[in-house]
N, C-alpha and C positions, 0 to 999 in steps of 0.2 A: 228815475233822483238823478240822473245827468249826472258827468265824468265832474270828479272833484280833486281827484290829485294827475301830473302826467307826469312822467320820467322825462319827457324832453326841458330842454331850457333854455331860452333864448340869450340869459345872462350871465356870465360868471359867478361864484357867487366866493368871494374871499376877503372879509374883514374884520378885525380886529375881538372886535367882537366877538363875532361867531365861530371864529377862528377859541378864545377862550371857553367859547362855551362849549364847543367842542372839549378841548383839555379837561372842561371840568367832570362832562359826563364819562370823559374815558376812563377819571379814580375809581367810578363808582362798580364798574363791573354786570352786575345784572341788576334790573328797577324793576319798582314798578311804580308803575304812573296815574293817578286821578287823572282819567283824561274827559273829559266832560264836550267833549267838540267841537270845545268854541277856537276860536282864530290862535291862541298861544295854547293849548293843551296840544294839539291839533301840530302845530308848528313843533314845539315840545317832543313829540312824539318819532317826528322825523326823525328827530336830529339824533335821536337816542337809537333811532333803529339803522342810521346812518353808522353810527359809531361804535354802537356795542356789539350790532347783529338783531334778528328780528328774534334771534332763541331766546335773544339774552333780559327782552322787555317783556313786560306784561303790562295792556293798555285794564285801568279796571274803570265802567264807568257805571253812578251808582242810579241808581232807578229809585223814584218816589212819585207821589202825586204831583210833586216841587218842581217836578221835571220831562218836559214839554215831547213830547211824541215826535215830534222832528229832528229836535235834535239826538234825539236815538239812531235814529234812522240814519245820520247825518254820521255822527261817529262808530254806527256798526259799516258804513260805506269807507270811510276813511280805513276802518282795524282791515279791513277786507283788502282795501286795497296795495297796503303795507304788507300786509302780511303774517301779521301780529297778534298774539295769545291778544284774545280780546276775554274779557269775564264783565258780566252785568252783575250788581248787588243790587238787593232790595233790600234798602235802608229805610229804618224802624222811628225817625223823628219825629213823625204824625202820633204820635204814641208817646212825645214825652211833652209834660207837661210846659218846661222851660221851653219849649220849641213855640211849642203851640200859641202861649201866650205872648208871642213875639213882644217880647220886651228890646230896647236898641242889641243888646245883645246875642239877639237871637243867631248868630251868622256862627257863635262859637259853640252854640247846639249842634247843629245840622252840621261843621268842621268834627265838632269830637266821634259822635256817631259813626260818620266815616271813617278817619284815621283811625281810629279805633278796629273798627272791621278788616279793612287793608293789612294793615301790623298782624292782625290771624294768619289775612292770608301772607305775608311776607315768613312768618314764622314757620309756614306749613308748608311755603316756595323753598326754603333757605335764599333767601333774598336778605340781603340788609340795607337794600337803600330806597325807602320811600318820599317820592319827586309830584310836587306841585308842579302848577306853573301863572303863579304869581310872578307880575311884574314889577320894574321898579315902580308906573305908576301907583301902584298898588300900595305902593307905603304913605304918600301923602293923601289916600285916601282913610275915610274909617270903616277897616277892614277887619271887625273880631274874629272872624276866624281863623284870619295868624296866630292868635295865643294858643289856638290850639294847637297847628301845624308844628310852632316850637313845644309845645307837650312831649306830640312822639315822636321828634327827631325829624321830620318832614324837612328834608332839603329843600331848595328854594334855588334851581338853578338859573333859571331868567335872570331873577335877582340877582344872583354872584358874579354875571356874567355882566350885569349892568345895562339891560336893556329895555328898554322901554317899547310900550306897543307900538307905533310910530319902526322902530325897529324891526321887532315880528313881523309887523301888516308889510316891512319892505321887504325882507328874506324873506317870508315864508313867499311873496310876488317872486324874488327870483329864483327861487325854488320850483317854482311851478304850482304850491300851492293854492288850490281855488279857491281858499279857505282867507287867502290875505284880502278879501274885501266884504266877506262875511258883519252884518252888524254883529253887534254883544247883544248876546240873551241871556240874563243869568237867571236864576234860578224863579220863577212861579210866586214863592213867596214876599221876593221882595220888590210886587204892586200894593203889597197889602198893608196899611202904615200901621207903628209902630202902635203896638195896644189891641190890636183890632185884631181880635183871635184868628186864629191860621184854619181853616177846616177844607175839605176837599171839598166841598161844592163852590168855598171864592176860587179856590185855583181856577176849576175847570172853568167857572164862569170867564173869568180874565182870559186861558190858552183858546176857545172859544173866542174868543171877542178879540182879542188877538189876532187868533187864524183867519179869519175871517176879513178883518183889513188889510193881510199882510195881502189875503188872492185877492184885495181890489186893487192892489196895486203900492199902494205903502211899503215901503220895505223898513222904518223905522219905525220899531211903532211901540208904546206901552200901553197900556190902559189901569190906570189906578183903580184897585176897590178901593172908593169908600163908602162902602154902604149899600144907601139906595142908588146912591151916584157912581158914574161910572168916569171917570179922570181920563182922557184923551190926552197923549204926549206924541204927536210926531215932528216930521225936520219941518225949520221953518220957515223951507220954500213947499212943505206940503198940507200949510195954515189954509189956502187958499182953496186947494182944493177940497177940503173938506166941507169949506162952503156950500155948494156945488147943488143945488134942488136934489136933483136924482141920486148923486152917495148922499147927501146930507139923508132923506127918507128912507135910501136900504140902510143909514147904521142903525136909524131912530127902532126903528121890524124888528133888525136882529137884535141888541140891543135888551129892546125890551124882552123880546120873548123868553129872553137869558137871562128876566130876572133884577132887568136896573129896570129906576121908577125916570132916574134923569140922567140925562148923555151932555157932559161940560166938553168942552176943546180947551187945553190952557193957551195960554196964545205966550207965552214962555217955546212952547217948544218944549220936544226930548233934548234934556242932560240928563246926563251921567248921576244915580241916590240922589234923585229931587224927593224922596220921602226923606232924604238926610239932609235937609235942608232945615227940619224941625229942631234940628240937633243943636244946630247954630245958635 
């Protein structure tokens, strides 16, 4: 698995945004954090443990067909390193027609399921504060899941502290968290265009296709599932690499074995939320 966290750090961590975040968290006493294993939630988990103590923090990771196995392994490794209570919660959004139909507000229904379950866990543990790891940059993106967070009174301390994704990566690096350089990896459902039904088969095809490309050395990868077409997004510098005959042949064979008929490369390269472009 590798080393994800080091207690040693080369630089002192002292900044007004970080201190503000610590003061905010100090007021919570005991918390449950929706923990995905991503850059933001890993950083927030670390700060919660530092400020409140590991005995006052519970990390909960939602497990579903849209959550990759690699992310689960990463999340598990971090929680073990921090020695924090870590629960895996099987969510049932795939049984919700509102989620599966995949309209533009799909994320709202997914988060509604998650926060409803977290609220039940919090009640059983007599914990008042539910946290998510939304940051300031999320406020300017299309995030229907934020509505669910408000409905369940979920606190977003990174937003309260004014932290951007750039801030979080900077502080994570200073704290010795290997997650500072971890590429974003939202749920697999985000690879399926709005209006196209979400199925377990589609999610599995995307997960396997992206894992294959990462194994071939592509760090930033998205495979968008357009029915019989796979649209590959990689960083602009890697687009040329995809055109090489050997790698192209391997990709074509593997993707067709998965069930795709046509394989396309997006010449704009990877960008966050490319499927939201249709909403504009």
